[in-house]
Steps between C-alpha positions, in 0.01 A plus 500: 500500500757221521787748480341716775461188728864398431624853588301507817627139582133364548296241318282619224188388680598718795532795268154438359358464854654831605373688203150357572532631862609842372190515273265388783642741751527807283256447212786570265607238252882497495494291179346783301694803373291744703554303825863482440519875433305571820730291709808656336381844572417413863850352547654815350297720735591278797877526413461878458321525833782306664768708341340814644493363853785529748674186643271452794183542297619242256594259780157533665320470165691177427414359841131584458491357146676175626242454775210565274629281223367151591383356170844508323362570156829618361835584657523837655759715333565724806 
């Protein structure tokens, strides 16, 4: 966990807080292998969906995601 916090340039307590928020919001525990796998698959599908979109669709998707993303659980990789 400490390595992850260092890579993200955040305090380790912030990382624990964000992981707790993810679990509360989704019901998926990102500290367990099953939860990590589900999030990984979700990110792969999101990236695949974005690669299938044309430029304007991706731009609109990013704007919508940015507007909806108020909690800042983890950095958006868009």
